[in-house]
DRENBATI-574262 format. One line per 2 residues: their letters; for each residue z, x, y of C-alpha. Coordinates in Angstrom, 3 decimals, padded with zeros to 6 digits. Layout:
N
a = Z:X:Y | ...
***
This chain:
169
mn = 000.000:000.000:000.000 | -000.999:001.402:003.375
kd = 002.094:001.688:005.544 | -000.099:001.785:008.667
rn = -001.678:-001.613:007.901 | -000.648:-002.980:011.305
ss = -001.398:000.213:013.183 | -004.914:001.483:013.645
pa = -005.236:005.117:014.752 | -006.354:003.945:018.195
rv = -003.290:001.690:018.489 | -000.953:004.529:017.467
rf = -002.578:006.900:020.000 | -002.239:004.247:022.697
lh = 001.417:003.746:021.767 | 001.955:007.503:021.915
vi = 000.601:007.627:025.475 | 002.732:004.618:026.479
hl = 005.787:006.210:024.856 | 005.315:009.472:026.751
lt = 004.793:007.517:029.976 | 007.965:005.496:029.365
vt = 010.032:008.590:028.610 | 008.589:010.297:031.693
lw = 009.622:007.326:033.828 | 013.086:007.415:032.257
lg = 013.514:011.158:032.826 | 012.095:010.973:036.362
gv = 014.302:008.004:037.194 | 017.424:009.814:036.031
ac = 016.392:012.912:038.002 | 016.011:010.767:041.129
vf = 019.410:009.151:040.515 | 020.864:012.658:040.105
al = 019.434:013.741:043.470 | 020.656:010.539:045.142
ti = 024.094:011.006:043.600 | 024.352:014.589:044.861
ra = 023.591:013.320:048.346 | 025.905:010.308:048.002
fg = 028.985:012.389:047.266 | 028.350:014.387:050.439
ld = 028.610:011.267:052.628 | 031.603:009.571:054.177
aa = 033.114:006.541:052.428 | 030.840:004.006:054.168
gf = 027.672:005.982:053.402 | 028.819:006.625:049.866
tq = 029.423:002.910:049.324 | 025.802:002.138:050.232
aa = 024.348:004.974:048.149 | 026.570:004.241:045.147
sl = 025.591:000.583:045.241 | 021.931:001.639:045.114
vl = 022.589:003.974:042.171 | 024.435:001.220:040.327
wi = 021.509:-001.152:041.020 | 018.935:001.341:039.667
fp = 020.589:001.581:036.244 | 020.167:-002.045:035.073
hf = 016.974:-002.762:037.013 | 014.947:000.360:036.254
ll = 016.566:002.818:033.847 | 017.768:000.291:031.286
pv = 014.336:-001.401:030.924 | 012.525:001.914:030.378
av = 015.223:003.048:027.927 | 014.883:-000.215:025.984
as = 011.087:000.108:026.043 | 011.409:003.629:024.664
ll = 013.738:002.353:021.936 | 011.330:-000.442:020.984
eg = 008.443:002.032:020.839 | 010.524:004.271:018.562
ly = 011.333:001.308:016.321 | 007.619:000.450:016.171
yg = 006.859:004.011:015.109 | 009.610:003.884:012.504
fl = 008.738:000.557:010.919 | 004.989:000.239:011.284
tk = 003.579:003.755:011.063 | 003.749:006.617:008.580
wg = 006.133:008.483:010.919 | 009.156:006.564:009.654
ff = 012.622:007.323:010.987 | 013.584:010.435:009.047
rh = 010.319:011.910:007.822 | 010.766:014.949:010.066
kw = 013.993:016.601:011.158 | 012.956:016.460:014.807
ll = 012.730:012.654:014.570 | 016.316:012.483:013.323
vk = 017.377:014.767:016.182 | 015.647:012.486:018.685
wl = 017.456:009.417:017.321 | 020.802:011.226:017.468
lf = 020.125:012.346:021.051 | 019.151:008.787:021.955
la = 022.496:007.579:020.605 | 024.330:010.354:022.485
ng = 022.825:009.105:025.740 | 024.788:005.847:025.504
pl = 028.227:007.267:026.313 | 026.756:009.516:029.008
ig = 025.212:006.523:030.742 | 028.022:004.029:030.240
ag = 031.281:005.927:030.536 | 029.962:009.038:032.265
ci = 027.561:007.746:034.884 | 028.151:004.065:035.471
gq = 031.884:003.978:034.743 | 032.750:006.978:036.890
mq = 030.448:005.857:039.700 | 032.188:002.466:039.728
aa = 035.573:004.217:039.836 | 034.459:006.367:042.782
la = 033.091:003.269:044.512 | 036.463:001.540:044.045
ra = 038.205:004.592:045.556 | 035.825:004.497:048.526
qs = 036.514:000.823:049.091 | 040.291:001.324:048.843
ga = 040.356:004.274:051.246 | 041.214:006.902:048.591
yi = 037.724:008.461:048.589 | 037.635:012.246:049.096
gg = 033.971:012.905:048.325 | 032.307:016.002:046.977
la = 033.055:017.252:043.481 | 036.557:015.763:043.603
dg = 035.065:012.297:043.246 | 031.595:013.097:041.922
gg = 032.021:015.988:039.507 | 032.228:013.814:036.407
vl = 029.280:011.656:037.434 | 027.128:014.692:038.193
la = 028.110:016.352:034.919 | 027.218:013.200:032.967
la = 023.883:012.883:034.783 | 023.090:016.560:034.132
gh = 023.875:016.023:030.447 | 021.686:012.926:030.423
ia = 018.802:014.893:031.955 | 019.300:017.705:029.430
ll = 019.228:015.312:026.453 | 016.162:013.489:027.776
tv = 014.393:016.809:028.377 | 015.055:017.933:024.802
my = 013.834:014.547:023.517 | 010.694:014.870:025.640
il = 010.007:018.379:024.365 | 010.488:017.209:020.779
sv = 008.035:014.348:021.377 | 005.355:016.688:022.638
yk = 005.939:019.832:020.561 | 006.975:018.244:017.224
pg = 008.601:021.376:015.753 | 007.917:022.047:012.109
ka = 004.488:020.456:012.169 | 002.294:022.692:009.998
gr = -000.762:022.457:012.247 | 001.246:023.639:015.252
rk = 002.486:026.740:013.446 | -001.029:027.698:012.383
qf = -002.313:027.066:015.914 | 000.203:029.496:017.413
et = -000.286:032.108:014.690 | -004.000:032.407:015.517
v = -003.388:032.977:019.227
***
């Protein structure tokens, strides 16, 4: 039985392009949030409140949809193509990194940003790394994990054709 019965080669190539586009949007969005967050923690309490509200708006309205789209694309690959979920070690690593992103986003980024926003609204906001260090660290970790996932998607380590390609160079 052909496991790719629902997936023509053209459809899989199209999905691959869409997947890379989605992951690029996700990584670029997090990088923009990181830059905005660096700037936000350098502002006074009133400025921080505005910037933090924007950051907290970006997560559910932009980053979450592209993350879910990326997840759905990965599930499509796993169920309806020959790639499967665990056929290659790099695929397993990508799934584990995807799962590791959850705590970084929830507790690290969103949770700590909400706590800093509450401090700003109560008058206990200091700014800088005192209030933003944890958020920035979580965002940097998120960017690092997404970058590794992106590299794995493009490079596909362990693929026999890739090794031969680099040996002939």
